[in-house]
N, C-alpha and C positions, 0 to 999 in steps of 0.2 A: 598666475594660476592658469592651469590648462583648462580648456573647455570640456568638462566631463559632465555626463548625466548618468546617474545610477538608478536603474529601475528594475522592479520585479514584475513578472506576469503572473497574476493569480486568477483562479477560476475554479468552478466546480468540475468534477471529472467529466471529460468528454465534451467540454464546451469549446475546445479548439485552440488551447494555448500553444501547444507544440507546433501545430500546423501554421499558426500565425507567426511564430518565431522563424519557422522555415522561410516564409515568404518575406519577412523583414530582412533576413540574411541574403536571400537571393536577389531581391529587388534593390538592395542598397549597394550592389556591386561588390559584395564581400568575397564572393568566390571568383576564381579565374574563369575565363570563358571555357577553357578545356577541362575544368575540374569536374570529376564525376561526383554527383551528390545524390544520395538516396532520399526518399520521402521521409518526413518526420526525423530529420537528421539529428535532432537533439536527443532522441531516445536511442541511446547507443548500445544498450545491452539487449541480448536476444529476447529475454522475457518481456522487456518493455515493448519491443516491437510486436511480439505475438499478441500480447494482451491489449496493446494500444493505450498503455498508461505510462505516466512518468513516475518512476519510483524514487530516483535521486534528483535533487536539485542540480541543474546544470548552469554553468556560467559561459557566456559568450559576449562578444562585443562587435560593434560595427562602427564605421566612420561615416558621418553624414554631415555635409555642409560645414566642415571644419570642427565638428564635435565628435568626441569619442563617447558612444552610448554603450555602457555596460548593461547587459540584460541577464537577469536570472530567471530561468524557466523553473517554476516550482511544481511540486506534486499536488494533485487535486484531492487525493484520497486522505481521509482523516487519519488513517494509520500513519501517514508520514507528515502529519500536521506540525510536528515539532520543528521540522526544517523550515516551514513557512514562517513560524514565529521568529526564529533566529535570523532569517534572511531580512526581516523588517529592520533589523539593526544595521544592515549594510547599505540600504537604499534610501533615496529621498522621495521616491514616488512609485506608484504601482499602476499598471494597466489592469483594470478589472474587466475580464472578458466574460460576457454573458450571452447565452444562446438566445437568438431572436425569437425562438418559439417557446423554449422551456422556461425562460425567465430565471428568477432567483431560486436557488436550490439550497439544501442544507449546507453544503460545503462553500457555497458563495457567501453565506452568512458567516461561516466559520473563518474563512480566509480574510474577509473584509473586516471582521471584528479585530483580528490580529493587526491588520494594517492601520485601522483607525486608532487603536490603542497606542501604536508606535508613532502616531502623528505624521504619517507620510502623506504626500499629495496624490489624490486619485485622479485617473483619467478613465472614463468608461468606454469600452469598445463593445458595441452590440454586434456580435459575430453571427455568421450564417444568415445574413440578411436576405440571401437569395432562396431561402427555404420557401416552398409554396405556402406553408402555414405560418410564416413569420408574422409577428405582431409587435413591431418595434416600439410603437408609442406606449402600449400598455407595459412593455418590459421596462422602459425607462422610468415609468411611474412606479413600478414595483421596486426598481433599484433605489429610487429616491425615498420611498417608504422605508426600505431597509436601512438606508443611511440614517434617517431620522430616528428609527427604532433603536439603532446601535449607538445613538448619542453623538453623531458627527457634529463638529463645530461649523460655524458659518462659512469659513473658508473652504472646508471639505465639501460642503453642500453645493458649492458653485462649480461642480465638476464639469469639464467639457465632455461631449459625447461624440464618438465617431462610429459610423455604421460601416461594417466591413464584411467581406467573405474571405476568410483565410484560405479556403480551398481554391477559389478562383483568383485570389491575389488582387481583389478590388477593394476600394474604400472611398468614402466621401463623408462630408459633414451633413448630408441630407438623408432623411429616413426613407426617401423614395428610391426604390431599387433601380429605377431607370437612370438615376444620377450617378450610379457607381462607375468609377474610372479605374483602369488597370494601373494602379499605383498604390504604394503604401505611404506616400508622402504625408497625407493628412495625419497619420499616427505619429510619424517621426517629427513632423513640424510641431505637433502639439506637445510632444515630449520636450523639445527644446524650449518652447514658449512657456509651458506651465510648470514643469518640474524644476525645482531650484537646484543650483549647483551644490555639490557636497558641502555639508557644514563642517568646516575644518577650523581648528584654532591654532594659533602660533604656539610653538614650544617644542619640547623634545618628543621622541618617537612614542607613539601608542598604536599598537596593532592588536586586534582581537579576532581570533579565528571563530567563525560562526558555523563553519562546515568542515568536515574532515575528509581527506582522501588517503589512500594508502598505496605505497609503492615499495616493492621488495628491495630496491636499492637504497632508498633514503628513509624508509620507515613512514611514519605519519607525516602528512602534509596538511598544514592548517590554511584554510581559505577564508579570507575576511577582508575588511576594509582598513586601509591605513588611515586612522583618525587624525593623526598629528605627526609632524616631522617627516624624516626620510629614513629609508632602510636600504643598506647596500649589501651585496654579496661579499662573503668572507669577513663581515663585520662581527665583532663580539657584542652580543646583546644579553639582556637578562629577561627571564620570564617569571612574572608573578603568578605562582600556581594558585589553584582554587583554595588550598588550605592556608594561603598567605605566605608560604615559603618562597624563596627566590632561587632560581637556577640559571646559571650563565651558560650560553652556548654560542656556537658560531653559525651564522647563516650560510648554509651550503648552496642553496638554489633559491631563486625567486622566479616564479612563473607568472606571466600575464596571459590574458585570453584574447584571441581575435578570431572571429569566425569559429571554426571547429578546432583550431589549433591552440596548443599551449606554447607560448613564446618565452624563451629564457630571457630574463631581464637582468641588467646589472644593478639597477636601483629602482625603487618605487617611492612615490611621495604621497602626501596627504590627499585623500580623495580617490586613490587608485584601489581597485579590487584585485588582489593578487593572492597567489598561493606561496607559502613559505615552507621550506624544508630545512632541517638541521637539528631539531629536537625530536628524537624518535618517539617520545610519549606525550607530545603537546596535546592539550585537551581543549574542547570547546569552552569559550568563556574566560580563558586565561589571557593575560595581557603581556605583550612583548614590548619592552621599553629599552631606552639607552641605559648603559650601566651607570649607576650613581644617581639616576633620576627616575626611580621606580614609582609609578603612579598607576594603581590598578583601576581599570574601568569596571562599572557595575557588572556583576556576574550574570551571564545569560541563563534564563530559566529553561530547563530541559524537561519536556513532558515525561511524567512517570509512566512506566509500563502498566497496562491494565489486564493483560492476559499472560498466562504461563503454561508451559507444557514440558514434558520430559522427553529429551532426546537420548536414546541409548544404543548400545551395540546390538546388532541384529542377532537374536538368539533362536531364529526359526531353523527348522531342518534344512532349509535352502540357503542358509548363510554362506556367503562366499562364492555362490555359483554365478552371480550376475554383476557384482561390483568388484572393485579392486581396493577400495579404501574401507577397511572394516574395523580397525582396532579403536579402543577407547582413546588412546593417545592421539591418533589421527583426528578423531571427531572433536576432541577437546581443542586441539591445535587450530582446527578450522573455525570453531565457534569463537575462540579467543581472537582470531584474526578478524572476524566479522565485527567484533566489538571495537576494533581499532578505528573503523570508519563509521560505525553506526552507534551514535551515542544513546539512542532510545532502547538499545538492546542490552540485556543483562544476562550473564551466564554464571551459574553457581553449581558446584558439584553436589549431586543428589546422593550418589554412592560411587563406588569405584568404576562402574560401567555406565552410569546414567547422569545426565546433566539437566538441571532445571533452567530452561531458557524463557526469559520474560520479554514481552514485546508490546507494541501498541495496539495489536489487534490480529484477527485471523489472517488477514491479507499479508501483514508484515511478516508473520511467522511462516506462512505457507510459501512465500516467495523465497525465504531463506532455505526451506526444505527443498524446493524445486531447484534452486541454484546448486545445492550440495549434491543432489541426485545426478545432475548433469555433469558434475565434476567426477563422478564415479564412486560416490559414497553409498554404502548400504547402512541404513539406520532404521530403528523402530521408534515411533513417536506415540505419545499418549493423547488422550482427549484434551483439548484446550480448556483451561479452567480460569475463572476470574481471580484477580488478586484482591483479597479482602483486607481492608484496613481496620484497625481497632483504635477508636478515638474516645477517650474517657470511658472505657469499658463498654462502649457501644460499637457493634460491628457495622462498617460501612462498605457498600459495594458500588462499582461503577454503573452509571446509567447513561443511556444514549438518547440523542435527539433523533427521531426517525421520521422521515417524510416519504409517503407512499403515493404513487399515482396508479389508479386502476380503473377499469371499466365498471360501470354501475352494477352489472350482473355479478361481479366478483367481490363486491364490497362486503357482503354478509360473512362469507367464510374467512376473509382477512381479519375483520373486526373480532370474530370469534377466536381465531388462532392467537391474535395478539393479546386478547383478554386472558387466555389460558397461560400466556407467557409473562404475565405480570405487567402488561402495558396499560398506560393511562392515556386516553385520548385528550389532546389539547384543543384541537379544532378540526373541522371537516368542511370542505367547500366543494360545490358541484358546478361544473360548467360544461355544457354540450356533451353530457353523458360520461365525462371523465371526472373522477372523484379524487380530490387531494386530501389525504389523511395526515394529521400531524400527531405524533405520539411521543411519550417519554417511556422508554422500556429499559429494564435492567439488562446489562450487557450479556449476562448468561442466558437471558431469554432469546437473544438473537443468535446464539450458537446453534447452528443447524436449521435456522429459520429460512435462509435463502433458498435452499432446495425445495422446501415445502411450499414457499411463496410462489416460486416459478411454476410448480405443478398446479397450484390453486388458480393462478392467473393465466395458465396455458402459455407462459412465456411472455405475455404482453405487459405485465406489471412492471413498474419501476420502483426500486427500493433504494433509498439512500439513508445513511446514518452517520452521525459523528458523535464523539465522546462529549457528554454534557458536564457531568460532575459526579462526585461521590456522594451518595445519600444513604441514610440508614437502611440496612438490609431488610428486604421483605421476606416474610415467613411463608413462602410457598415453594413447592418443588417445581422449578421452572425449566422448560426446555429439555425434558427427558424424551427419549424415543418411545413411541407407543408400541411398536412391534418387536417381537423377539427375532432371533436369527437362526438360520440353518447352519449347523456346524458339522464338518466332515469328521467321521470316526476312524477313517483309514487314510493311508498314504498311497498315492499312485496316480494313474491318469483317469480322468472322468470319462464316463461312457454315455453315449446318447440314450442307451436303454435305461440306465439308472436315472439320468436327468429327466427323461420322459415320464418316469413313474412318480417323480417328486413334484411335477409341475403344478398339481392341484394344491400342494402344501404352501406355495408361496412364489416369490419372484427370485429367479436365479441371477447370480453375479458371474457365473463361469460358463464357458462353452464346452462341448465335448473335446476330449484329448488335451485338457488343461491339467498340468501337474498340480496336485493338491497334497496337503499333509494333515495329519490328525490335529484338530483344534483350529483349522483354518475356516473362516466364515465363507460359505459358498452361496448364501442366499438369505432372503428375508422371509421369516415365517408370517403366515396370515394372522396368527394369534400373538398374544403378548408374552409367550414363554419361548425359551430357546429349545431347539430340537436337534438331537444328534442324528445325522443321516449318513447313509452309505451312497456316495456318488460314483464309486468306481466298480460297482457290481456289473458283471457281464451277464448276458442271457445264457441260460442253461441250454446247451445244444444236445438234441437227441438225433437218432438216425431215422426218426419218423417224420415224413413230410407233412406239414400242416395243410389242411384243405384250403385255408384262406390265404396261403402264402404269407411271407413276412411283409407287413406294410412298412414302408419307409417311415421312420420316426421323424415328424416335423416338429421342431422345437421353437418356442417363442424366443425372440432375441433376448439375450441377457441384459441386465441393466448396466450401463457404462458408468464406472465409478472413477471420477477424476479425483485429484488430490484434495481439493476443497470439499467435495462431496464426502470423501472418506473421513476427513477430520470432523465434519459436521455430524456424520452418521454414528460414529462409535460411542459406546458407553464407557463408564469408568473401568470395567473389567476387561476392556478390549484395547488392542493396539493397531496401528497401521504400520505394516512393513513396507519401507520405501527402498527400491533398488533402481539402478539406471534403466531397467526395462519394465518394471511392474510396480503397481501398488497392490498389496494384499491386505485384507482384513483378517485379524486372528484374535483368539482369546488369549489373555495373559497366561492362563493355565491351559496348556495344550492337551494334556492327558484327560481323556473323557471321564475315567473313574475318579481321578483326583478332583476334577471340576465339579462332579456330581456331589462329592462329599463336602466340598467347600460351599457350594450353593445350599446344601441341606443345613449347614451350620448357620448360614445367614438367616 
């Protein structure tokens, strides 16, 4: 048996998982001396780097003291929690990374619950120990309380603790920051000492993909753990499908992982984490076996989508001016391709030009939209809606576990806002003027809440939420926008003169000289009704000079609308037009007269 250790790194968003993996890779001598390596090397796509989040689980490996340590860097966001759950089937231990100041957070609870349910061995890393406000002793107590609360067994409660700073590349077994040494050996030594070697049994091949990747040359690639036996390139094997049927195929490629590279292997044996190509439609949870000895492993559970929205062909007057991929066929092709590697995503035809896309949350769907936009697509998307389930004639909706940190002076407005959105407070604690609120809120109550929350807390509040469970639907209109919008009645370029005259009506979203069209939303009304406005009107020029001369019009800055803000903002009768260059808000019915008739009928 080779000396292998398989571990996953789990943590709440922003507690430093990816930075820690960075340092483990660098300090274990995995990179050549002359190899150029960027920061947060595991976050390989552009959106991950910009947002500083991990979207897709990444696999890497290092060699240390004669051991091969396979490391899986997992996403911290609840929207990608399905990956965390499936990864627990591939590893024997986890490094739970906790911020030395923030302590345990909603996603810490979420990822740890998945790890304890899978029965893996935990090691706790208290990260960012060099923060001025670090409180390592209290954080370790919080972690212990969380373990007990989640029903950890006696062995799991005996977890070792390492104190580290991923950014500085220091660690030690002491909670005194002055004892930190420039090494990651305490972490790696603990992995070898406490994490058991892979549990493998004798017998014929069993390999189960827990993650998917996609490659244009070989189609789908299944990433998983070889549970039993060996697998070789060019060998004929059979795959036990999810429906119980069996399909035979030839192994085209086997990839192993080391550092940042994929290495082609000729064979892999029990305990190895590898990627296998050869079956173009292999799926998560299926079992690859030797022909004639087909034994299926238990099917992996995949989190069901909780949110859906429509993606459609851009029908605005500006269609085709900014993007190059416009047709329904291209959009459908791209969405279907995404489902090849993202098992939590579902795509269904809504009609000839629109598709219903279901995902795990707003972040999950907005990252897909952002990726498509960068690839040159023009699409229009509707407001995200929750997916309602009907059980025994009763409607159920998704609820979220919400944790909020705010200053004392902002607590009132936050509690009031969450009350209006159907939230129920579970508890509230106050320490040194910082208040922690714990809520259970329906998912639809959180659509559009982030922007409002940031305004209420002047950007200082911290909001975290994870999917909790489906509960009977509450009978309140939750999460509707209070204000109406200002809608353009003409097409053309906006003028400073027209915008200046409308400033007292509300907040503008456009600047002078912006191209607009009839039915496009150009601002927010101060009142709760929609208002049709003319933003392209020029000043009537006469040949009489005015005694006060023309004063230069000084306009307020328009509100910046990012993709997430747009998706949060729109109502059911509105759409977001997404192009490689712009996000525009628009009414579904562009013609002012037709819209007036439609609203009158309502």
